[in-house]
PLY file of the C-alpha trace (Angstrom):
ply
format ascii 1.0
element vertex 298
property float x
property float y
property float z
element edge 297
property int vertex1
property int vertex2
end_header
8.44 -13.18 18.81
9.73 -15.09 21.85
6.67 -16.54 23.62
8.58 -17.22 26.87
9.86 -13.64 27.03
6.31 -12.37 26.45
4.94 -14.63 29.19
7.60 -13.49 31.71
6.98 -9.79 31.08
4.57 -8.24 33.55
1.72 -6.62 31.64
1.10 -2.94 32.16
-2.23 -1.06 31.95
-4.23 -1.82 28.80
-3.92 0.82 26.08
-5.75 -0.80 23.15
-7.94 -3.95 23.20
-6.00 -6.51 25.28
-2.62 -4.79 24.76
-0.49 -2.73 27.09
1.82 -0.03 25.69
4.72 -2.34 24.87
2.50 -4.93 23.18
0.85 -2.20 21.10
4.23 -0.68 20.20
5.47 -4.13 19.16
2.31 -4.70 17.11
3.16 -1.63 15.01
6.87 -2.49 14.76
7.31 -5.02 11.96
10.89 -5.92 12.87
9.67 -7.48 16.15
7.63 -10.06 14.20
9.77 -10.27 11.05
13.46 -10.64 11.97
14.34 -11.29 8.29
13.23 -7.79 7.20
16.68 -6.73 5.95
17.15 -10.03 4.13
13.84 -9.55 2.27
14.75 -5.95 1.33
18.13 -7.20 0.08
16.33 -9.78 -2.05
13.98 -7.12 -3.45
16.90 -4.83 -4.33
18.64 -7.73 -6.10
15.48 -8.67 -8.05
14.68 -5.03 -8.88
18.10 -4.66 -10.51
17.52 -7.84 -12.53
14.13 -6.54 -13.73
15.69 -3.22 -14.80
18.28 -5.19 -16.79
15.54 -7.16 -18.54
12.96 -4.40 -19.10
15.28 -1.41 -19.29
15.25 1.59 -16.99
11.80 3.01 -16.24
10.67 6.36 -17.57
10.93 8.93 -14.78
8.00 11.37 -14.87
6.98 14.27 -12.64
3.37 14.45 -11.42
3.88 17.53 -9.24
6.19 20.49 -8.63
8.43 19.19 -5.81
11.40 16.81 -6.31
9.53 14.14 -4.32
6.57 14.13 -6.72
7.85 11.74 -9.39
7.06 8.24 -10.57
8.69 5.31 -12.36
6.84 4.03 -15.43
7.56 0.60 -16.85
5.60 0.65 -20.10
4.19 -2.37 -21.87
4.34 -2.62 -25.66
0.60 -3.30 -25.87
-1.35 -0.24 -27.14
-4.07 1.36 -24.99
-3.10 -0.90 -22.08
-4.45 -0.98 -18.53
-2.40 0.71 -15.80
-1.34 -0.53 -12.39
-0.16 2.06 -9.86
1.79 0.79 -6.85
2.26 2.75 -3.60
5.20 1.51 -1.54
5.43 1.03 2.21
8.21 1.84 4.65
6.43 3.12 7.77
5.68 6.38 5.87
9.35 7.26 6.21
11.68 5.21 3.99
11.95 3.15 0.77
11.36 4.50 -2.75
9.87 3.52 -6.11
13.17 2.08 -7.36
13.12 -0.53 -4.55
9.98 -2.08 -6.07
10.95 -2.50 -9.72
10.87 -6.27 -9.03
7.06 -6.07 -9.15
6.96 -4.53 -12.63
7.74 -7.51 -14.84
4.56 -9.49 -14.13
2.37 -6.54 -15.15
4.43 -5.53 -18.21
4.55 -9.10 -19.55
0.79 -9.45 -18.95
0.15 -6.32 -21.06
-0.20 -3.57 -18.45
1.80 -0.45 -17.62
3.35 -0.57 -14.15
3.85 2.67 -12.23
5.56 3.01 -8.84
5.05 6.31 -7.04
7.54 8.38 -5.10
6.32 10.89 -2.52
7.69 12.81 0.46
8.72 10.83 3.54
7.12 11.89 6.81
10.30 13.66 8.02
10.16 15.95 4.99
6.61 17.15 5.75
6.86 17.86 9.50
5.26 14.56 10.49
1.97 15.40 8.77
0.32 12.56 6.82
-2.23 14.83 5.10
0.21 16.23 2.48
1.47 12.69 1.78
-2.05 11.41 1.11
-2.65 14.46 -1.08
0.52 13.69 -3.08
-0.48 10.11 -3.89
-4.01 11.20 -4.76
-2.65 13.88 -7.11
-0.33 11.27 -8.60
-3.21 8.92 -9.39
-5.24 11.81 -10.84
-2.19 12.77 -12.95
-1.85 9.19 -14.23
-5.53 9.17 -15.20
-5.30 12.56 -16.97
-2.04 11.74 -18.77
-2.64 8.04 -19.49
-2.99 8.44 -23.25
0.41 10.17 -23.49
2.17 6.90 -22.61
-0.27 4.49 -24.29
-2.38 3.84 -21.21
-6.13 3.33 -21.02
-7.50 5.77 -18.42
-10.68 3.70 -18.10
-8.63 0.75 -16.75
-6.63 2.18 -13.86
-5.90 -0.05 -10.85
-3.99 0.63 -7.64
-2.16 -1.36 -5.01
-0.15 -0.67 -1.88
1.61 -2.57 0.86
1.96 -1.66 4.57
1.92 2.15 4.94
1.48 2.16 1.14
-1.72 0.16 1.60
-2.83 2.77 4.12
-2.28 5.41 1.42
-3.91 3.23 -1.26
-6.94 2.87 1.04
-7.14 6.65 1.10
-6.85 6.79 -2.69
-9.70 4.26 -3.02
-11.91 6.41 -0.73
-11.10 9.79 -2.31
-13.70 12.39 -3.18
-12.29 12.88 -6.69
-14.33 16.04 -7.31
-11.61 17.85 -5.34
-9.07 16.68 -7.94
-11.07 17.51 -11.05
-11.44 13.92 -12.28
-14.44 11.54 -12.40
-15.43 9.73 -9.22
-14.78 6.27 -10.63
-11.21 6.57 -11.95
-9.98 3.64 -9.82
-11.36 0.37 -11.17
-9.91 -1.97 -8.56
-7.57 -1.93 -5.55
-5.24 -4.34 -3.78
-4.61 -3.39 -0.15
-1.86 -5.61 1.23
-0.99 -5.61 4.95
-2.23 -2.08 5.54
-3.78 0.13 8.24
-7.28 1.46 7.76
-8.08 2.97 11.16
-5.38 5.21 12.59
-6.63 5.32 16.19
-4.46 2.43 17.50
-1.53 3.57 15.34
-1.77 6.98 16.97
-1.62 5.33 20.41
1.54 3.41 19.43
5.16 4.53 19.34
4.67 5.62 15.72
3.32 8.87 17.16
6.95 9.69 18.06
7.54 10.59 14.39
4.01 11.04 12.99
2.25 14.19 14.19
-1.22 12.65 14.41
-4.13 15.03 14.96
-7.87 14.44 15.32
-8.19 15.76 11.75
-5.58 13.46 10.19
-6.84 10.44 12.16
-10.40 11.06 10.96
-9.64 12.05 7.35
-7.06 9.32 6.72
-8.81 6.35 8.33
-10.21 4.86 5.12
-12.44 2.45 7.05
-14.48 5.48 8.15
-15.11 6.63 4.55
-16.42 3.51 2.83
-19.32 5.52 1.38
-16.74 6.84 -1.11
-15.41 3.41 -2.07
-16.66 2.48 -5.54
-14.36 -0.25 -6.82
-13.77 -3.91 -5.93
-11.07 -4.40 -3.29
-8.68 -7.26 -2.56
-7.44 -7.19 1.04
-4.49 -9.40 1.99
-2.40 -10.19 5.06
-0.03 -12.92 6.23
-0.40 -15.30 9.17
3.07 -14.31 10.45
2.23 -10.60 10.63
1.66 -8.75 13.90
-1.72 -9.37 15.60
-2.73 -5.75 14.91
-1.94 -5.90 11.20
-3.91 -9.12 10.90
-6.84 -7.54 12.76
-6.71 -4.28 10.77
-7.02 -6.18 7.49
-9.71 -8.58 8.71
-11.74 -5.71 10.17
-11.42 -3.60 7.03
-12.54 -6.46 4.77
-15.49 -7.14 7.11
-16.45 -3.44 7.08
-16.33 -3.29 3.26
-18.51 -6.41 3.10
-20.95 -4.96 5.65
-21.16 -1.82 3.49
-22.34 -4.05 0.64
-19.28 -3.48 -1.53
-17.26 -6.16 -3.36
-14.26 -7.41 -1.36
-11.98 -10.45 -1.42
-9.91 -11.34 1.66
-6.70 -13.30 1.00
-4.60 -14.82 3.79
-0.97 -15.71 3.06
-0.23 -18.82 5.10
3.27 -18.66 6.61
4.07 -15.20 5.22
5.30 -12.27 7.30
4.73 -8.59 6.58
7.67 -8.11 4.23
7.33 -11.43 2.41
3.74 -10.54 1.43
5.04 -7.89 -1.01
6.92 -10.49 -3.03
3.62 -12.19 -3.91
2.28 -9.05 -5.63
4.65 -9.52 -8.57
4.38 -13.30 -8.83
1.69 -14.45 -11.30
1.55 -17.91 -9.67
1.07 -16.59 -6.14
-2.13 -16.08 -4.15
-1.98 -12.29 -4.59
-0.40 -11.94 -8.06
-2.94 -14.24 -9.67
-5.82 -12.40 -7.93
-4.56 -9.00 -9.12
-4.22 -10.21 -12.72
-7.74 -11.59 -12.51
-9.00 -8.28 -11.07
-7.40 -6.49 -14.06
-8.84 -9.10 -16.46
-5.34 -10.02 -17.66
0 1
1 2
2 3
3 4
4 5
5 6
6 7
7 8
8 9
9 10
10 11
11 12
12 13
13 14
14 15
15 16
16 17
17 18
18 19
19 20
20 21
21 22
22 23
23 24
24 25
25 26
26 27
27 28
28 29
29 30
30 31
31 32
32 33
33 34
34 35
35 36
36 37
37 38
38 39
39 40
40 41
41 42
42 43
43 44
44 45
45 46
46 47
47 48
48 49
49 50
50 51
51 52
52 53
53 54
54 55
55 56
56 57
57 58
58 59
59 60
60 61
61 62
62 63
63 64
64 65
65 66
66 67
67 68
68 69
69 70
70 71
71 72
72 73
73 74
74 75
75 76
76 77
77 78
78 79
79 80
80 81
81 82
82 83
83 84
84 85
85 86
86 87
87 88
88 89
89 90
90 91
91 92
92 93
93 94
94 95
95 96
96 97
97 98
98 99
99 100
100 101
101 102
102 103
103 104
104 105
105 106
106 107
107 108
108 109
109 110
110 111
111 112
112 113
113 114
114 115
115 116
116 117
117 118
118 119
119 120
120 121
121 122
122 123
123 124
124 125
125 126
126 127
127 128
128 129
129 130
130 131
131 132
132 133
133 134
134 135
135 136
136 137
137 138
138 139
139 140
140 141
141 142
142 143
143 144
144 145
145 146
146 147
147 148
148 149
149 150
150 151
151 152
152 153
153 154
154 155
155 156
156 157
157 158
158 159
159 160
160 161
161 162
162 163
163 164
164 165
165 166
166 167
167 168
168 169
169 170
170 171
171 172
172 173
173 174
174 175
175 176
176 177
177 178
178 179
179 180
180 181
181 182
182 183
183 184
184 185
185 186
186 187
187 188
188 189
189 190
190 191
191 192
192 193
193 194
194 195
195 196
196 197
197 198
198 199
199 200
200 201
201 202
202 203
203 204
204 205
205 206
206 207
207 208
208 209
209 210
210 211
211 212
212 213
213 214
214 215
215 216
216 217
217 218
218 219
219 220
220 221
221 222
222 223
223 224
224 225
225 226
226 227
227 228
228 229
229 230
230 231
231 232
232 233
233 234
234 235
235 236
236 237
237 238
238 239
239 240
240 241
241 242
242 243
243 244
244 245
245 246
246 247
247 248
248 249
249 250
250 251
251 252
252 253
253 254
254 255
255 256
256 257
257 258
258 259
259 260
260 261
261 262
262 263
263 264
264 265
265 266
266 267
267 268
268 269
269 270
270 271
271 272
272 273
273 274
274 275
275 276
276 277
277 278
278 279
279 280
280 281
281 282
282 283
283 284
284 285
285 286
286 287
287 288
288 289
289 290
290 291
291 292
292 293
293 294
294 295
295 296
296 297
């Protein structure tokens, strides 16, 4: 972001911490801080196609009744293998599982099944995040229940998410699983990359133009407020070229998990912006990829 332009702009009334409305809006608009967003997405599309050529097309499975409720499964040849479920970002509105096939190869080659979830975009559910969170939770419960049907080990199920996907993954990690008819400890580890864990400032930002935030959704879907339900180790990651708010959200969440006495690792990607962070998840030599493989004992 142009420092001179920021300095010249006259600051308005403070809306959140030391930010006026424009600064807060910019802090929840990744394109302001990551001008190469489209280039990174192009790269991911290119690499996803290459992975599909090498591994073959994923198995497309339905975890729920609507057309949105499907997932891509890249299976490993190893029997009774651990499972990694990835929840994609896209500001809760765009992107899909097929855009993230480039992450699959690291897991499959290491002997794990890789699953990328699809779910309804916010425009398809009247701006309400609650049904979206319910979809990804049902998806994870479905994967646990049906793991053996595709050679997966239900006792070794791990999750990850990036950006708005990390927000959803945070909700998965703090789910009361009794409501879904599965044991309370189905998730054995989580990677939350560049996510949001308290929705209050997000609600104050321009994202409220397309997300119909309510007191209920803010409270229920701010995972930082439900750490009593967290019962797996968590890796939290962010990049030094992300927006100040995304850096703060991740630092604060990791600190809150630590203060709650639960196992957490905070990873900081030096010189990485919001979109570049995702690429590390599927790279076994990277800061994040190596940590995830270690978390899964692979």
